[in-house]
C-alpha positions in Angstrom: 70.6 21.9 48.5 73.7 23.4 46.8 74.5 26.9 48.0 74.3 29.3 45.0 76.0 32.5 44.1 76.2 34.6 40.9 77.9 37.7 39.7 75.4 40.6 39.6 76.3 41.5 36.0 75.9 37.8 34.9 72.3 37.7 36.3 71.6 41.0 34.7 72.4 39.5 31.3 69.8 36.8 31.9 67.2 39.4 32.8 67.9 41.8 29.9 66.7 45.1 31.5 65.6 48.0 29.4 67.6 50.3 31.6 70.3 50.0 34.3 70.8 52.5 37.1 74.1 52.4 39.0 77.1 50.1 38.6 76.5 46.4 38.7 79.3 44.7 40.6 79.8 42.1 43.3 78.4 38.7 44.0 74.7 38.0 44.7 73.9 35.6 47.5 70.2 35.3 47.0 67.0 36.3 45.1 63.8 37.5 46.8 60.4 39.0 45.9 59.3 39.3 49.5 61.1 41.9 51.5 60.8 39.7 54.6 63.0 37.1 52.9 65.8 39.5 52.1 69.2 38.9 53.6 72.5 40.7 52.9 73.6 40.2 49.3 70.1 39.7 48.0 68.7 41.0 44.7 65.1 42.1 45.3 62.3 41.9 42.7 59.5 44.5 43.1 56.5 42.4 41.9 53.1 44.1 41.8 50.5 41.9 43.5 46.7 41.8 44.1 46.9 43.6 47.5 50.3 45.0 47.6 53.0 46.4 45.2 56.6 45.2 45.8 57.8 48.6 44.8 56.3 49.9 48.1 58.6 47.4 50.0 61.8 48.1 48.1 63.1 50.5 50.9 62.5 47.8 53.5 64.4 45.3 51.2 67.4 47.7 51.0 67.4 48.2 54.7 67.5 44.4 55.2 70.5 44.1 53.0 69.3 44.0 49.3 72.3 45.1 47.1 70.1 45.7 44.0 66.5 46.0 42.8 64.6 44.8 39.8 61.8 47.3 39.2 59.2 48.3 36.6 59.7 51.9 37.5 62.9 53.5 38.8 63.1 54.4 42.5 65.6 57.3 42.6 65.4 57.7 46.3 67.0 54.4 46.9 70.8 54.4 46.4 71.4 50.9 45.1 71.8 49.6 41.5 68.4 49.0 39.8 67.5 47.0 36.7 64.4 48.4 35.1 62.3 45.9 33.2 58.9 45.8 31.5 57.5 43.1 33.8 59.2 42.0 37.0 57.4 38.6 37.0 59.1 37.8 33.7 62.4 39.0 35.0 62.0 36.9 38.2 61.3 33.8 36.2 64.3 34.4 33.9 66.5 35.2 36.9 65.3 32.1 38.8 66.0 29.9 35.8 69.6 31.2 35.5 70.1 31.1 39.3 69.3 27.4 39.5 71.1 26.5 36.3 68.2 25.9 34.0 66.9 22.7 35.7 64.1 22.1 33.3 66.7 21.4 30.6 67.6 18.3 32.5 64.1 17.1 33.2 61.2 16.1 31.0 58.5 18.5 32.3 54.9 17.3 32.0 52.3 20.0 32.7 48.7 19.2 33.6 46.1 22.0 33.4 42.3 22.2 33.5 39.6 23.4 35.8 39.1 20.0 37.6 41.1 16.8 37.8 44.6 18.1 37.7 45.7 16.7 41.0 44.4 13.2 40.5 45.8 13.1 36.9 49.2 14.1 38.3 49.1 11.2 40.8 48.1 8.8 38.1 50.7 10.1 35.8 53.4 9.6 38.4 52.2 6.0 39.0 52.4 5.2 35.3 55.9 6.8 34.9 57.2 4.9 37.9 55.9 1.6 36.5 57.6 2.4 33.2 61.0 2.7 34.8 61.1 6.5 35.1 61.8 8.5 38.3 59.4 11.5 38.2 59.1 14.3 40.6 55.8 16.0 41.2 54.6 19.5 42.1 50.9 19.8 42.9 48.1 21.0 45.1 48.3 18.0 47.5 51.9 16.7 47.4 55.4 17.3 46.3 57.7 14.5 45.2 61.5 15.1 45.1 63.7 12.1 44.5 61.7 9.2 45.9 60.3 11.2 48.8 56.7 12.4 48.7 55.5 15.0 51.2 52.5 17.2 51.7 52.4 20.6 50.0 51.4 22.8 52.9 51.9 26.1 51.0 48.3 26.3 49.6 50.0 27.2 46.2 49.3 24.7 43.5 51.8 26.3 41.1 54.5 28.1 43.2 56.0 31.4 42.2 58.8 31.0 39.7 61.6 31.3 42.3 60.3 28.5 44.4 59.2 26.5 41.3 62.7 26.6 39.7 64.2 25.7 43.1 62.0 22.6 43.3 63.0 21.6 39.8 66.6 22.0 40.8 66.1 19.9 43.9 64.6 17.2 41.6 67.7 17.2 39.4 70.0 16.9 42.4 67.8 14.1 43.8 68.0 12.1 40.6 64.5 12.6 39.1 64.4 12.5 35.3 60.9 14.0 34.9 58.6 16.4 36.6 54.9 16.2 36.6 53.3 19.4 37.7 50.0 21.1 37.9 50.0 24.3 35.8 47.2 26.5 36.9 45.8 29.3 34.8 47.1 31.9 37.2 50.5 30.3 37.2 50.6 30.3 33.5 49.3 33.9 33.2 51.7 35.2 35.8 54.8 33.7 34.2 55.4 31.4 37.1 55.8 28.5 34.7 58.1 30.6 32.3 61.2 28.6 31.5 59.7 25.3 32.6 60.2 24.1 29.0 57.2 21.8 29.0 57.5 18.7 26.7 54.0 17.4 27.3 50.9 19.3 28.1 47.7 17.6 29.4 44.3 19.3 29.5 41.6 17.8 31.7 38.6 20.1 31.1 37.5 23.7 31.2 34.6 25.3 33.0 34.2 28.6 34.7 36.8 29.4 37.4 39.1 32.2 38.5 37.2 34.8 36.7 38.1 37.2 39.5 41.6 37.1 38.1 41.1 36.6 34.4 38.0 38.7 34.0 36.4 36.7 31.2 36.1 33.0 30.3 38.0 33.7 27.1 41.0 35.1 29.0 40.9 32.1 31.4 40.9 29.8 28.3 43.7 31.7 26.8 45.8 31.3 29.9 45.3 27.5 29.9 46.2 27.4 26.2 49.7 28.7 26.9 50.6 25.2 28.1 49.5 23.8 24.7 51.2 26.6 22.8 54.5 25.6 24.4 54.5 21.8 24.7 55.4 19.8 21.6 53.1 17.0 22.7 49.5 17.7 23.7 47.1 15.3 25.4 43.5 16.5 25.2 40.1 15.4 26.4 37.9 15.0 23.4 34.8 15.0 25.6 35.4 18.5 26.8 33.4 21.3 25.3 36.6 23.3 24.6 38.4 20.4 22.9 38.3 22.1 19.4 39.9 25.3 20.9 42.8 23.5 22.5 43.2 21.2 19.4 43.6 24.3 17.3 46.4 25.6 19.6 48.5 22.4 19.5 51.7 22.9 17.5 52.9 19.3 17.5 51.7 15.8 18.2 48.2 15.4 19.7 46.9 12.4 21.6 43.2 12.4 22.5 41.2 10.5 25.1 37.4 10.3 25.7 34.6 8.3 27.2 31.8 9.6 25.0 33.4 10.4 21.6 36.0 8.9 19.3 39.5 9.4 20.5 43.0 7.8 20.4 42.3 6.2 23.8 38.6 5.5 24.6 36.9 4.0 27.7 34.2 1.4 27.1 32.0 -0.7 29.3 32.5 1.5 32.4 31.3 -0.1 35.6 31.3 2.3 38.5 30.9 0.9 42.0 31.3 2.3 45.6 34.9 1.2 45.9 36.3 1.7 42.4 35.7 1.6 38.7 36.3 -1.0 36.0 36.5 -0.1 32.3 37.9 -1.3 29.1 40.5 0.8 27.3 40.6 0.8 23.5 43.8 2.3 22.3 46.2 2.3 19.4 48.4 -0.5 20.8 46.2 -2.3 23.3 42.7 -3.2 24.3 42.1 -4.4 27.8 40.6 -3.9 31.3 41.6 -1.4 33.9 40.6 -1.8 37.5 40.8 1.7 39.0 40.4 1.9 42.8 39.0 5.4 42.5 35.3 6.2 42.5 33.5 8.2 39.8 33.4 8.3 36.0 35.4 11.6 36.1 38.3 9.5 37.4 38.0 7.3 34.3 38.9 10.5 32.3 41.8 11.2 34.6 43.0 7.6 34.1 42.7 7.9 30.3 44.9 11.0 30.4 47.5 9.0 32.3 47.2 6.1 29.8 47.7 8.6 27.0 50.8 9.8 28.7 52.0 6.2 28.7 51.3 6.0 25.0 53.3 9.2 24.4 56.2 7.8 26.5 56.2 4.4 24.9 55.4 2.6 28.2 53.9 -0.9 27.9 50.1 -0.5 28.1 49.8 -3.6 30.3 52.3 -2.2 32.7 50.4 1.2 32.8 47.1 -0.5 33.4 48.5 -2.6 36.3 50.0 0.6 37.8 46.6 2.3 37.7 45.1 -0.6 39.5 47.4 -0.1 42.4 47.1 3.6 43.0 46.2 4.9 46.4 43.3 7.3 46.7 44.3 10.9 46.6 43.9 12.6 50.0 40.8 14.7 50.2 39.4 13.4 46.9 36.2 11.3 47.4 37.7 10.3 50.7 35.4 8.3 53.0 35.3 9.1 56.7 34.3 6.1 58.8 33.7 6.3 62.5 31.2 3.5 62.6 28.3 5.7 61.7 25.2 4.3 59.9 25.5 6.9 57.1 28.3 7.8 54.7 30.5 10.8 55.0 32.7 11.8 52.0 35.3 14.6 51.8 36.1 16.0 48.4 37.9 19.1 47.0 35.1 19.9 44.5 34.9 23.7 44.5 33.3 24.6 41.1 29.8 24.0 39.9 30.8 21.4 37.4 33.0 19.5 39.9 30.3 19.6 42.6 27.7 18.3 40.1 30.0 15.4 39.1 30.6 14.3 42.6 26.9 14.5 43.5 26.0 12.4 40.4 28.6 9.8 41.4 27.3 9.6 45.0 23.6 9.5 44.1 23.4 5.8 42.9 25.6 4.9 45.9 23.2 6.5 48.4 20.3 4.4 49.8 18.7 7.4 51.6 19.2 11.2 51.2 22.2 13.0 49.8 23.3 16.0 51.9 25.8 18.5 50.7 27.9 20.9 52.8 29.8 23.4 50.6 30.7 27.0 50.1 32.8 29.2 47.7 36.0 31.0 48.3 36.2 34.8 48.9 38.0 37.0 46.5 37.6 34.3 43.8 35.2 33.8 40.9 31.8 35.2 41.9 30.1 33.9 38.7 30.3 30.3 39.9 28.6 31.0 43.3 24.9 30.9 42.2 25.8 28.1 39.7 27.1 26.0 42.6 23.9 26.7 44.5 21.8 25.6 41.5 23.9 22.4 41.0 23.5 21.4 44.7 19.8 22.2 44.7 19.2 20.1 41.6 21.3 17.1 42.8 21.2 17.0 46.6 18.3 16.5 49.0 19.6 18.9 51.7 22.1 21.8 51.3 24.1 23.5 53.9 25.9 26.6 52.6 28.9 27.6 54.6 32.3 29.4 54.7 35.2 28.3 52.5 38.2 30.7 52.8 36.2 33.9 52.9 39.5 35.9 52.9 38.7 39.7 53.0 35.1 39.3 51.7 32.0 39.3 53.9 30.9 35.7 54.4 27.3 36.8 54.5 27.6 38.2 51.0 29.4 35.1 49.6 26.9 32.6 51.0 23.9 34.8 50.0 25.0 34.6 46.4 25.3 30.8 46.6 21.9 30.5 48.4 20.3 32.7 45.7 21.2 30.1 43.1 19.9 27.3 45.2 16.6 29.1 45.8 16.2 29.7 42.1 16.5 26.0 41.6 13.7 25.3 44.1 15.4 24.9 47.4 13.4 26.3 50.3 15.0 27.9 53.4 14.6 25.8 56.5 13.4 22.8 54.5 16.2 21.8 52.1 18.4 24.9 52.3 20.3 26.1 55.4 23.0 28.8 55.6 25.4 28.4 58.5 28.6 30.4 58.1 30.7 28.7 60.7 32.0 25.6 58.9 32.3 23.4 61.9 28.7 24.2 63.0 27.6 23.5 59.4 29.2 20.1 59.5 27.8 19.4 62.9 24.3 20.3 61.7 24.5 18.1 58.6 25.8 15.1 60.5 23.0 15.6 63.0 20.5 15.6 60.2 21.9 12.4 58.6 20.0 9.1 59.1 20.9 5.5 58.3 21.6 5.1 54.6 22.2 8.8 53.9 25.4 10.2 52.5 26.9 13.6 53.6 29.3 15.2 51.2 31.7 17.8 52.6 32.9 19.6 49.5 35.4 22.3 48.8 38.3 21.9 51.3 39.4 18.4 50.6 43.0 17.9 51.7 43.7 21.5 52.8 45.1 22.1 56.2 44.0 25.7 56.7 41.1 28.1 56.2 41.8 31.8 55.4 39.7 34.4 57.3 40.7 38.0 56.4 44.5 37.7 56.1 44.8 35.0 58.8 45.4 31.4 57.9 43.7 29.3 60.6 44.1 25.5 61.1 41.5 23.5 59.3 41.5 19.8 58.4 38.1 18.8 57.0 38.7 15.1 57.5 39.8 15.6 61.1 36.9 17.9 61.9 34.4 15.4 60.4 35.9 12.7 62.7 35.8 15.0 65.7 32.1 15.8 65.1 31.2 12.2 64.5 32.8 11.2 67.8 31.2 14.1 69.6 27.9 12.8 68.3 28.6 9.4 69.9 30.1 7.5 67.0 33.6 6.0 67.1 36.0 6.9 69.9 36.2 10.0 72.0 35.9 13.6 71.0 39.4 15.0 70.2 38.5 18.6 70.2 
């Protein structure tokens, strides 16, 4: 990527500080908000975080070569120029935009937000745009696409911090992309990570309880999501969602709607869901015809409708868009089947909210000849409200539940899993009969696979495509799909045990 430099005073103009301490002079060679990333010639942004305050690391940044600081409060003990701002996250986003030359001005940026379905909708949107002759980049939970190269996103950040985000957009411009499809999370929107992305189209999938540990209330969570619709001149909204009227009221320009159950601009009819895909008829303003979607579950019909609505907004031939959706590859870790020759089904999915877990279990139930077993947990330091709700959903829809760890972080796994199990017990699940709590996730998977009989289906929910699990502050290797294969082989199915 092009090496970048900028005069200190020029970048200060982009940030617009409320006060300046010291003389701004010289050339900046980099920007950083992590003191460990500072090199000589760097401007350091002191960003307050959940567990640490960047102001506490400003001295380390200066020692590493930072030639200036952007702060929310002056640090007189440090003898370098300081730009005092009201909010360093906003300043970082403005500086990143200027540093990379305003890349979103040269891309059509399409944001996808919602509690569930963002990743799949992004994959489908990219497929439709490619079929329509466009060259989109992508930023999302699972993959990044820059130019025509698609690679795994190993960062565990769905919406990167503004500095990395603007850098990715700049890479797309240099690689010849003409659009960027990106997941816009509620936290990313609230923390100004998406500031200066200049969204042209905003897509909303749905809204249920999530991330209340950050937002505090469902209203605040909803407000954060609505920032995308406030900004984008074209809104694509799910008319089936309970929050549709709220998002519709926030739209400032053109609105396109999609639905399965209610009237909408694009509607799905005659949905036929099978074990290997879904067939449905699209009724739209320019076209009526069949779509053969190689993805399982009616919720993926909604995701496909969102992508078809994008095609409508872009003027892409509906026949071309429908054919493109018929050729999409399954998204890694989303309703992904694991087959080692066993006589029961094993499915890995990213479902990590009560609503998503319920949807997946409802999809799997008619595809299950025997019992439906669910292995799942809930992340530490995240929304606690959803934990008992997830337990209730699983107890109501699965035959056997195994509650286990899912990124406990700095929380006590016993506490997290007890809150989930309480919801399951309230819905009638009995310990030792239908309900089992096994903190260690590998042991939980091993136990569930050992319980499965011919015709059963075992759902491993919550981790999906992710390549790590976070215990305390340590990120440990974890690949749910690989672990499932290892345990199946250890049980005598397939090849040899790879552990």
